[in-house]
C-alpha positions in Angstrom: -32.7 -59.2 96.1 -32.2 -59.4 99.8 -32.2 -56.1 101.7 -29.6 -55.9 104.4 -31.3 -53.1 106.4 -35.0 -53.0 106.9 -37.3 -50.6 108.9 -39.0 -51.9 112.0 -42.4 -52.3 110.1 -40.8 -54.7 107.6 -38.8 -56.5 110.2 -41.9 -57.1 112.3 -43.7 -58.5 109.2 -40.9 -60.8 108.3 -40.0 -62.2 111.8 -43.1 -62.1 113.9 -41.5 -60.0 116.6 -43.6 -57.0 117.7 -42.4 -53.5 117.3 -42.4 -53.2 121.1 -40.1 -56.2 121.4 -37.7 -54.6 118.9 -37.8 -51.3 120.8 -37.2 -53.1 124.1 -34.2 -55.0 122.7 -32.8 -51.6 121.6 -33.6 -49.8 124.9 -32.1 -52.6 127.1 -29.0 -52.8 125.0 -29.6 -56.4 123.8 -29.2 -55.0 120.3 -26.3 -52.5 119.8 -26.5 -49.5 117.6 -24.0 -49.8 114.8 -24.1 -53.6 114.9 -27.7 -54.8 115.1 -29.4 -51.6 114.0 -28.5 -48.2 112.6 -30.2 -44.9 112.5 -30.6 -43.3 109.0 -29.8 -39.6 108.5 -33.5 -38.9 109.0 -33.5 -40.7 112.4 -35.4 -43.8 111.3 -34.2 -47.1 112.8 -33.1 -49.8 110.3 -32.5 -53.4 111.5 -29.4 -55.2 110.1 -30.8 -58.5 108.9 -27.4 -60.1 108.7 -26.6 -59.3 112.3 -30.1 -60.3 113.4 -29.5 -63.7 111.8 -26.2 -64.0 113.6 -27.9 -63.0 116.9 -30.6 -65.7 116.4 -28.0 -68.3 115.7 -25.7 -67.4 118.6 -25.7 -69.6 121.7 -25.1 -66.8 124.2 -27.7 -64.1 124.5 -27.8 -61.4 127.3 -30.0 -62.7 130.1 -30.5 -66.1 128.6 -29.7 -69.1 130.8 -28.9 -72.2 128.8 -29.7 -74.6 131.6 -33.1 -73.1 132.1 -33.8 -73.7 128.4 -32.9 -77.4 128.5 
């Protein structure tokens, strides 16, 4: 069974991103609340794995210059 929403600890273990990198993406608005992550009623952040996958596969990312990557 694949879980759609995971807490940051599990997300970090599965993707290799650090917790700080996740928090930075949230703080800078790279990931949008209600789309890339949600807060549970107890305030814990849950990352939407489906939206994360779409974000990874997208060609356009905020602050990413395609020519510089080539």
